[in-house]
N, C-alpha and C positions, 0 to 999 in steps of 0.2 A: 119501875122507876120512870119511864117515858110519860105514863099518864100522871105521876106526880110532878114531874117538870112541866107538863102541858098546863095542870089544873091549880099547881103551888101547893095545894093541901086536899086531901080527900079521904074519905072513909074507905074501907075494905069495898063496900058495894059499889061506890063511885069509880073505884080504879077497875073493878070488874066490868063496869058498864062501859068503859073506854075501851076494852080489848075487843078485837075482830073476833076471835074465837076463844071466849073465854073458858078456863076451867071452871069447876065448881067454886063457890063461895068459901068453903073451908080451904081449899088449894090456894086461893089468893090469899087469905089470911095468913096461913103458914109460910108461904113467901114473902109476905109483909115482915112477918116475924124474924124470919132468917135475914133478910135485908136490915133489918133493925141490929139484930145481934151482930152483924158486921160492920155496923156504923155508917151505914149509907142513908138511914133515915131514922126519924124519932117519931113519936106519937105523943098527942095529948089528949087526955081524956074530956068529952064534951058528952056530960051525962053518961048514960049506958054505953056510949060508943067511942072507939077510939078514931082520931082523925090523924093522918100520917103526913108527915113534912120531910121533904129532902133535907139532908144533912150536908150533902155534896153538891158542889156545882156539874152542870151536865158536862163539862170537859173532864172534870176529875173521874166522874163514872165511866165515861168512853174509855179513858186510859186505864181505867182499872179493868173493865170489860176485855180491853185488847190485850192487855198482860194476860190476862187469864187464859184468853184463847190461844195465843201464842205459846204460852207454856204448856197447855194441855194437849192441844193438836200439833204443835210443830216442835216440840221439845226445847222451847225456849228460843228458837232461831227466828228472828225477825226477818232475814234474809230468804228463808224458806217461805214464810207466811207472805211476803211480798212476791214472790215468785208464783207462789199459787194463786195470788189474787190477780196478779197481771196476766197468768195464764187464762183465766176466765174472763177477764174485763178488757184486755188489751184492745180489742177491736171497738170496744165502746168509748175509749179514751180519746180526749180530741189532742190536738197537737200542742195545745196552750196547757193541758193536764199533765202530758208527758214532759214537757218543759219545766213545769213546776216540780214534779217529782225529780227530775234531773237536778234539779236547784236544791233540792232538799239533800239529795245524797251527796253533792258536791259539799254543801255546808258542812254534813257530818263529817265528811273526809277531813275538812280543815279544822274541825273541832276535835278531830282524834277520835272519834266515837266509833 
């Protein structure tokens, strides 16, 4: 998806060329097909090749991926996921980033989330 967001549209070969350590061509095509089945992208036929285009905005894709990660590895607990993230990155967060997180937590409390 990152390659499609950067390029706007791309063939499987172009997506593969954008990857740092790409799998085989057929693995890339299989992943694109899976992403299309899940509704994240679509394709158009240009002669003998498919050109893939994102159907979702990057923000939607990030939220969906994060939701899947939290459900898969943290039993759906956002608190456990945030705690794990902070355990590994707290030393790297600036005071302003910590303040922003505190504000987001306070806003969630006020909204009853």
